[in-house]
C-alpha positions, 0 to 999 in steps of 0.5 A, a space after each residue: 926465417 919467416 916469409 911474407 907474401 907481397 901482392 901487387 894490388 894497384 897500378 904504379 902508373 902516375 906514381 913517381 919513378 922511385 916507387 915503380 922501381 921499388 915495385 920492380 925490385 920486389 919482383 912484381 911485374 903484373 897486377 895481382 901477382 904475388 911474390 914471397 920474400 924473407 921477412 927482413 927490415 929491408 923488404 919491410 922498408 920497400 913494402 912500406 914505401 909502396 904500401 898504397 900499391 901492395 898487400 902483405 899476406 892478404 892484408 892491405 899494407 896501408 891498413 890500420 894496425 890490428 885490422 884483420 881486413 
């Protein structure tokens, strides 16, 4: 199964507690920390929920599709 690298890019301070819990559930504790997860629909859903706070494989999760930056 493929894996994805999720990096914590922006602090969750000031965001709802469910988003903070999602960051913790992804295993992210400190800014700029990167964790590796299997690429599954449940992990993709978690990343989508906090897409404004993380990047996936070096690309911001909230970047337009097909964007290489």
